[in-house]
VEXKEVEX-543158 format. One record per residue (C-alpha): x, y, z negated. Coordinates in nm, 2 decimals, m for minus. Layout:
<drenbas>
DRENBA       X       Y       Z
DRENBA       X       Y       Z
...
</drenbas>
This chain:
<drenbas>
DRENBA       X       Y       Z
DRENBA   30.39    8.72  m19.71
DRENBA   30.18    8.41  m19.65
DRENBA   29.83    8.49  m19.80
DRENBA   29.58    8.20  m19.84
DRENBA   29.20    8.29  m19.86
DRENBA   28.93    8.04  m19.96
DRENBA   28.60    8.19  m19.86
DRENBA   28.31    7.96  m19.78
DRENBA   28.10    8.25  m19.61
DRENBA   28.39    8.37  m19.39
DRENBA   28.22    8.50  m19.08
DRENBA   28.19    8.29  m18.77
DRENBA   28.32    8.45  m18.44
DRENBA   28.05    8.72  m18.33
DRENBA   27.80    8.66  m18.61
DRENBA   27.66    8.94  m18.84
DRENBA   27.70    8.94  m19.20
DRENBA   27.97    9.02  m19.47
DRENBA   28.29    9.08  m19.28
DRENBA   28.51    9.19  m19.56
DRENBA   28.77    8.93  m19.53
DRENBA   28.76    8.91  m19.15
DRENBA   28.86    9.26  m19.15
DRENBA   29.10    9.22  m19.42
DRENBA   29.27    8.93  m19.24
DRENBA   29.30    9.14  m18.92
DRENBA   29.46    9.44  m19.11
DRENBA   29.69    9.22  m19.31
DRENBA   29.83    9.04  m19.01
DRENBA   29.88    9.34  m18.82
DRENBA   30.09    9.46  m19.10
DRENBA   30.30    9.17  m19.03
DRENBA   30.19    8.90  m19.30
DRENBA   30.07    8.55  m19.23
DRENBA   29.71    8.49  m19.33
DRENBA   29.53    8.14  m19.33
DRENBA   29.16    8.12  m19.43
DRENBA   28.98    7.80  m19.56
DRENBA   28.63    7.87  m19.45
DRENBA   28.29    7.69  m19.40
DRENBA   28.18    7.55  m19.07
DRENBA   27.81    7.62  m19.10
DRENBA   27.62    7.93  m18.96
DRENBA   27.46    8.04  m19.28
DRENBA   27.21    8.27  m19.11
DRENBA   27.05    7.97  m18.93
DRENBA   27.17    7.67  m19.14
DRENBA   27.30    7.50  m18.85
DRENBA   27.66    7.37  m18.77
DRENBA   27.78    7.50  m18.44
DRENBA   27.87    7.20  m18.18
DRENBA   28.24    7.29  m18.20
DRENBA   28.26    7.18  m18.58
DRENBA   28.03    6.88  m18.57
DRENBA   28.16    6.55  m18.69
DRENBA   28.49    6.69  m18.81
DRENBA   28.63    6.74  m19.16
DRENBA   28.83    7.04  m19.05
DRENBA   28.84    7.23  m18.72
DRENBA   29.15    7.48  m18.67
DRENBA   29.10    7.79  m18.49
DRENBA   29.23    8.15  m18.45
DRENBA   29.04    8.46  m18.58
DRENBA   29.29    8.72  m18.41
DRENBA   29.62    8.66  m18.57
DRENBA   29.49    8.47  m18.86
DRENBA   29.46    8.09  m18.88
DRENBA   29.12    7.97  m18.98
DRENBA   29.05    7.60  m19.10
DRENBA   28.68    7.54  m19.07
DRENBA   28.58    7.29  m19.33
DRENBA   28.30    7.06  m19.34
DRENBA   27.97    7.17  m19.52
DRENBA   27.69    6.92  m19.55
DRENBA   27.38    7.00  m19.36
DRENBA   27.19    7.00  m19.67
DRENBA   27.26    7.37  m19.71
DRENBA   26.91    7.48  m19.59
DRENBA   26.72    7.20  m19.77
DRENBA   26.64    7.36  m20.11
DRENBA   26.84    7.45  m20.41
DRENBA   26.97    7.10  m20.46
DRENBA   27.07    7.07  m20.09
DRENBA   27.26    7.40  m20.13
DRENBA   27.43    7.26  m20.42
DRENBA   27.54    6.97  m20.23
DRENBA   27.67    7.20  m19.97
DRENBA   27.88    7.40  m20.21
DRENBA   28.04    7.07  m20.34
DRENBA   28.10    6.93  m19.98
DRENBA   28.29    7.25  m19.88
DRENBA   28.49    7.24  m20.21
DRENBA   28.59    6.87  m20.14
DRENBA   28.68    6.94  m19.79
DRENBA   28.86    7.27  m19.83
DRENBA   29.06    7.11  m20.12
DRENBA   29.18    6.85  m19.89
DRENBA   29.25    7.11  m19.63
DRENBA   29.45    7.32  m19.88
DRENBA   29.67    7.05  m19.98
DRENBA   29.72    6.89  m19.64
DRENBA   29.70    7.17  m19.39
DRENBA   29.84    7.47  m19.57
DRENBA   30.21    7.51  m19.60
DRENBA   30.40    7.71  m19.86
DRENBA   30.17    8.01  m19.93
DRENBA   30.29    8.31  m20.13
DRENBA   29.96    8.40  m20.29
DRENBA   29.61    8.25  m20.30
DRENBA   29.27    8.43  m20.30
DRENBA   28.96    8.24  m20.41
DRENBA   28.62    8.43  m20.36
DRENBA   28.30    8.36  m20.51
DRENBA   28.02    8.29  m20.48
DRENBA   28.01    7.99  m20.47
DRENBA   28.21    7.94  m20.77
DRENBA   28.30    7.60  m20.64
DRENBA   28.55    7.79  m20.42
DRENBA   28.78    7.83  m20.71
DRENBA   28.85    7.47  m20.72
DRENBA   29.03    7.45  m20.40
DRENBA   29.19    7.79  m20.49
DRENBA   29.34    7.66  m20.80
DRENBA   29.46    7.34  m20.63
DRENBA   29.62    7.53  m20.34
DRENBA   29.80    7.76  m20.59
DRENBA   29.90    7.53  m20.86
DRENBA   29.88    7.16  m20.79
DRENBA   30.13    7.13  m20.49
DRENBA   30.32    7.44  m20.52
DRENBA   30.28    7.48  m20.91
DRENBA   30.37    7.85  m20.95
DRENBA   30.20    8.03  m20.68
DRENBA   29.99    8.31  m20.81
DRENBA   29.63    8.33  m20.73
DRENBA   29.33    8.58  m20.75
DRENBA   28.97    8.48  m20.85
DRENBA   28.76    8.74  m20.67
DRENBA   28.40    8.78  m20.81
DRENBA   28.18    8.92  m20.55
DRENBA   27.88    8.85  m20.76
DRENBA   27.82    8.73  m21.13
DRENBA   27.77    8.37  m21.10
DRENBA   27.58    8.18  m21.25
DRENBA   27.43    8.47  m21.43
DRENBA   27.25    8.59  m21.10
DRENBA   27.13    8.24  m21.02
DRENBA   26.96    8.21  m21.39
DRENBA   26.81    8.57  m21.36
DRENBA   26.65    8.50  m21.02
DRENBA   26.52    8.16  m21.13
DRENBA   26.73    7.94  m20.92
DRENBA   26.91    7.78  m21.23
DRENBA   26.76    7.72  m21.56
DRENBA   26.92    7.86  m21.86
DRENBA   27.09    7.62  m22.07
DRENBA   27.07    7.32  m21.82
DRENBA   27.37    7.10  m21.79
DRENBA   27.44    7.24  m21.45
DRENBA   27.41    7.60  m21.57
DRENBA   27.66    7.52  m21.85
DRENBA   27.90    7.35  m21.62
DRENBA   27.91    7.65  m21.39
DRENBA   27.96    7.91  m21.68
DRENBA   28.25    7.67  m21.78
DRENBA   28.39    7.70  m21.43
DRENBA   28.35    8.08  m21.43
DRENBA   28.53    8.10  m21.77
DRENBA   28.80    7.86  m21.65
DRENBA   28.87    8.03  m21.34
DRENBA   28.91    8.38  m21.50
DRENBA   29.14    8.25  m21.76
DRENBA   29.35    8.05  m21.52
DRENBA   29.37    8.33  m21.24
DRENBA   29.66    8.53  m21.23
DRENBA   29.42    8.83  m21.14
DRENBA   29.05    8.86  m21.13
DRENBA   28.92    9.11  m20.87
DRENBA   28.59    9.26  m20.92
DRENBA   28.37    9.44  m20.66
DRENBA   28.21    9.68  m20.90
DRENBA   28.28    9.85  m21.23
DRENBA   27.99    9.67  m21.40
DRENBA   28.15    9.34  m21.34
DRENBA   28.47    9.44  m21.50
DRENBA   28.29    9.55  m21.80
DRENBA   28.08    9.24  m21.82
DRENBA   28.35    8.99  m21.81
DRENBA   28.57    9.19  m22.05
DRENBA   28.29    9.20  m22.28
DRENBA   28.24    8.82  m22.27
DRENBA   28.60    8.76  m22.34
DRENBA   28.65    8.58  m22.01
DRENBA   28.97    8.81  m21.93
DRENBA   29.17    9.10  m22.07
DRENBA   29.12    9.42  m21.90
DRENBA   29.49    9.43  m21.78
DRENBA   29.43    9.14  m21.55
DRENBA   29.14    9.28  m21.38
DRENBA   29.17    9.47  m21.06
DRENBA   28.87    9.67  m20.88
DRENBA   28.89    9.65  m20.50
DRENBA   28.53    9.71  m20.39
DRENBA   28.35    9.67  m20.06
DRENBA   28.36    9.94  m19.80
DRENBA   28.28    9.99  m19.43
DRENBA   28.45    9.97  m19.09
DRENBA   28.44   10.33  m19.00
DRENBA   28.55   10.27  m18.65
DRENBA   28.28   10.03  m18.59
DRENBA   27.99   10.23  m18.77
DRENBA   28.02   10.58  m18.66
DRENBA   27.77   10.87  m18.61
DRENBA   27.60   10.82  m18.28
DRENBA   27.27   10.90  m18.11
DRENBA   26.94   10.77  m18.23
DRENBA   26.81   10.72  m17.89
DRENBA   27.01   10.43  m17.78
DRENBA   26.98   10.10  m17.61
DRENBA   26.83    9.91  m17.93
DRENBA   26.55   10.18  m17.98
DRENBA   26.45   10.17  m17.61
DRENBA   26.48    9.79  m17.59
DRENBA   26.26    9.73  m17.91
DRENBA   26.01   10.00  m17.82
DRENBA   26.05   10.19  m18.12
DRENBA   25.98   10.51  m17.93
DRENBA   26.00   10.81  m18.16
DRENBA   25.86   10.65  m18.46
DRENBA   26.04   10.70  m18.79
DRENBA   26.23   10.37  m18.86
DRENBA   26.34   10.24  m19.18
DRENBA   26.57    9.95  m19.13
DRENBA   26.66    9.68  m19.36
DRENBA   26.95    9.48  m19.25
DRENBA   27.06    9.18  m19.45
DRENBA   26.99    8.84  m19.61
DRENBA   26.61    8.73  m19.66
DRENBA   26.65    8.53  m19.95
DRENBA   26.48    8.51  m20.30
DRENBA   26.71    8.77  m20.46
DRENBA   26.65    9.01  m20.16
DRENBA   26.25    9.02  m20.25
DRENBA   26.18    9.11  m19.89
DRENBA   25.80    9.09  m19.95
DRENBA   25.81    9.42  m20.12
DRENBA   25.87    9.59  m19.77
DRENBA   25.58    9.38  m19.64
DRENBA   25.37    9.54  m19.94
DRENBA   25.51    9.89  m19.88
DRENBA   25.42    9.85  m19.50
DRENBA   25.06    9.77  m19.59
DRENBA   25.03   10.09  m19.80
DRENBA   25.16   10.29  m19.49
DRENBA   24.95   10.13  m19.23
DRENBA   24.78   10.46  m19.20
DRENBA   25.09   10.60  m19.06
DRENBA   25.16   10.46  m18.71
DRENBA   25.45   10.70  m18.68
DRENBA   25.64   10.50  m18.94
DRENBA   25.80   10.16  m18.87
DRENBA   25.97    9.91  m19.11
DRENBA   26.21    9.70  m18.92
DRENBA   26.39    9.39  m19.07
DRENBA   26.72    9.25  m18.92
DRENBA   26.87    8.93  m19.07
DRENBA   26.76    8.58  m19.17
DRENBA   26.73    8.35  m19.45
DRENBA   26.48    8.11  m19.63
DRENBA   26.22    8.40  m19.71
DRENBA   26.20    8.52  m19.36
DRENBA   25.94    8.30  m19.21
DRENBA   25.71    8.35  m19.53
DRENBA   25.73    8.72  m19.50
DRENBA   25.68    8.75  m19.13
DRENBA   25.37    8.52  m19.15
DRENBA   25.24    8.72  m19.44
DRENBA   25.28    9.04  m19.24
DRENBA   25.08    8.88  m18.94
DRENBA   24.80    8.76  m19.18
DRENBA   24.75    9.11  m19.28
DRENBA   24.75    9.23  m18.94
DRENBA   25.04    9.48  m19.00
DRENBA   25.18    9.63  m18.68
DRENBA   25.42    9.87  m18.87
DRENBA   25.67    9.61  m18.98
DRENBA   25.88    9.39  m18.74
DRENBA   26.12    9.10  m18.79
DRENBA   26.42    9.07  m18.55
DRENBA   26.61    8.79  m18.68
DRENBA   26.97    8.76  m18.70
DRENBA   27.18    8.97  m18.45
DRENBA   27.55    8.94  m18.32
DRENBA   27.78    9.16  m18.53
DRENBA   27.87    9.38  m18.23
DRENBA   27.50    9.48  m18.22
DRENBA   27.47    9.61  m18.59
DRENBA   27.62    9.96  m18.54
DRENBA   27.34   10.01  m18.26
DRENBA   27.08    9.90  m18.50
DRENBA   27.21   10.13  m18.77
DRENBA   27.23   10.43  m18.51
DRENBA   26.88   10.36  m18.39
DRENBA   26.72   10.38  m18.73
DRENBA   26.64   10.69  m18.93
DRENBA   26.68   10.53  m19.28
DRENBA   26.87   10.23  m19.41
DRENBA   26.69   10.04  m19.69
DRENBA   26.87    9.82  m19.95
DRENBA   26.63    9.62  m20.16
DRENBA   26.66    9.33  m20.43
DRENBA   26.45    9.18  m20.70
DRENBA   26.38    9.39  m21.01
DRENBA   26.64    9.20  m21.20
DRENBA   26.88    9.33  m21.47
DRENBA   27.16    9.15  m21.31
DRENBA   27.14    9.34  m20.99
DRENBA   27.21    9.65  m21.19
DRENBA   27.58    9.54  m21.15
DRENBA   27.60    9.50  m20.77
DRENBA   27.70    9.71  m20.48
DRENBA   27.52    9.59  m20.16
DRENBA   27.73    9.57  m19.86
DRENBA   27.49    9.71  m19.63
DRENBA   27.48   10.05  m19.81
DRENBA   27.85   10.11  m19.69
DRENBA   27.74   10.06  m19.34
DRENBA   27.46   10.29  m19.36
DRENBA   27.68   10.55  m19.51
DRENBA   27.93   10.51  m19.24
DRENBA   27.68   10.53  m18.96
DRENBA   27.54   10.87  m19.13
DRENBA   27.21   10.73  m19.23
DRENBA   27.04   10.81  m19.54
DRENBA   26.98   10.51  m19.79
DRENBA   26.65   10.41  m19.94
DRENBA   26.79   10.23  m20.25
DRENBA   26.55   10.01  m20.44
DRENBA   26.83    9.88  m20.65
DRENBA   26.91   10.04  m20.99
DRENBA   27.23   10.05  m21.19
DRENBA   27.57   10.10  m21.04
DRENBA   27.43   10.12  m20.68
DRENBA   27.20   10.41  m20.79
DRENBA   27.49   10.59  m20.95
DRENBA   27.72   10.57  m20.66
DRENBA   27.47   10.61  m20.37
DRENBA   27.23   10.87  m20.51
DRENBA   27.44   11.07  m20.78
DRENBA   27.80   11.03  m20.68
DRENBA   27.78   11.03  m20.29
DRENBA   27.42   11.21  m20.30
DRENBA   27.37   10.98  m19.98
DRENBA   27.03   10.83  m20.05
DRENBA   26.72   10.83  m20.25
DRENBA   26.61   10.58  m20.52
DRENBA   26.26   10.39  m20.53
DRENBA   26.17   10.14  m20.81
DRENBA   26.26    9.79  m20.70
DRENBA   25.95    9.56  m20.64
DRENBA   25.73    9.87  m20.66
DRENBA   25.56    9.90  m20.31
DRENBA   25.39   10.22  m20.41
DRENBA   25.69   10.40  m20.49
DRENBA   25.88   10.25  m20.17
DRENBA   25.61   10.39  m19.96
DRENBA   25.61   10.72  m20.15
DRENBA   25.99   10.77  m20.10
DRENBA   25.95   10.67  m19.72
DRENBA   25.69   10.94  m19.66
DRENBA   25.93   11.19  m19.86
DRENBA   26.21   11.11  m19.63
DRENBA   26.00   11.13  m19.31
DRENBA   25.86   11.47  m19.42
DRENBA   26.22   11.62  m19.48
DRENBA   26.44   11.47  m19.20
DRENBA   26.67   11.77  m19.23
DRENBA   26.78   11.64  m19.58
DRENBA   26.80   11.29  m19.45
DRENBA   27.07   11.41  m19.21
DRENBA   27.25   11.59  m19.48
DRENBA   27.25   11.28  m19.69
DRENBA   27.38   11.09  m19.40
DRENBA   27.66   11.32  m19.36
DRENBA   27.75   11.32  m19.72
DRENBA   27.76   10.95  m19.72
DRENBA   28.00   10.93  m19.44
DRENBA   28.22   11.17  m19.60
DRENBA   28.22   10.98  m19.91
DRENBA   28.31   10.65  m19.74
DRENBA   28.60   10.82  m19.54
DRENBA   28.73   10.94  m19.89
DRENBA   28.69   10.63  m20.09
DRENBA   28.59   10.31  m19.91
DRENBA   28.74   10.25  m19.57
DRENBA   28.85    9.89  m19.48
DRENBA   29.21   10.02  m19.42
DRENBA   29.26   10.18  m19.75
DRENBA   29.09    9.90  m19.94
DRENBA   29.30    9.64  m19.73
DRENBA   29.60    9.84  m19.83
DRENBA   29.51    9.85  m20.20
DRENBA   29.45    9.47  m20.20
DRENBA   29.79    9.42  m20.04
DRENBA   29.96    9.62  m20.29
DRENBA   29.83    9.40  m20.56
DRENBA   29.91    9.07  m20.40
DRENBA   30.25    9.21  m20.33
DRENBA   30.31    9.31  m20.69
DRENBA   30.21    8.92  m20.78
DRENBA   30.47    8.79  m20.55
DRENBA   30.75    9.02  m20.61
DRENBA   30.85    8.88  m20.96
</drenbas>
């Protein structure tokens, strides 16, 4: 079976971030299938285009056994929200051309959003040239709703209405819609975008061979001079939706506790402002380590005592499962979860692998951190329960097999 994936954020080699489809591509090709990916050429952590891709509309490379066509993304991506919109449109155009010219005879197509514009080359690759190829619209986030509720888009604007129309059209035209949380399924069925029998649910998970229980005193802890401090690690994007400033505010409330350190790994448009504010306040108990190579992330998770997952206090984010919590759980680290809704139900109630703090409430964040530090034994028990839950429900291997069975059922008729 030839599987074509349109994924603007498909990870560049060796970079850290969401690697869901990199791992699916590896597992599907190992199972004997052909995988072709249409991906962006930009490093989204830095906003720069690597030298190998500059000046080219499409660059073809290999990711293991998968073929990856890196498609042009305008350098405007890091230049405000209009610049980012232009980058999404540019990728849609370049990947549409690549899908029609570079990709031969797919059996099934997956277009994963955000951005929603990925559905355009997905539809074209599936229906314009080969006409009857089934395709899957995957919703990793509720777009444009999350952009509206975070203030990126204005409700009722022409662009917002156009994006809602694109979401509605993709949901109705796709053969199947895959959602990453049960709340997404409820939302799109309630809004009449799709009937329930056309929705599948294959969530995020973790690479349990990469993130494994290992010693806290490792090379990262020694290299960064964390010593024996109790370290709360945030690993992920630093954008408006992540509201990283709440960690700075929590650190200020904990500055009387030199034995507790908040460490942030990752990059994004809000990182510099947060780092500058921490410096202005003279906070020595929060550090920013920037983006790290993917193969170093398990060492960071192992070196911490608690993994933190935070987002804006936003009703839309009650519907999401953050990728990072699965990595924390796989690495046997308890989760400090400042996200309400389905993530809280999964992590704190079903898996009993973390503790909830009210989002954007630095007093509550500080209180929960102190509680976790005071009862490290319970933290270790949460970590063990978290890994057990991931092994039973969310390994990349099991999720890749579930996804593959859905694709095969679409191709078989």
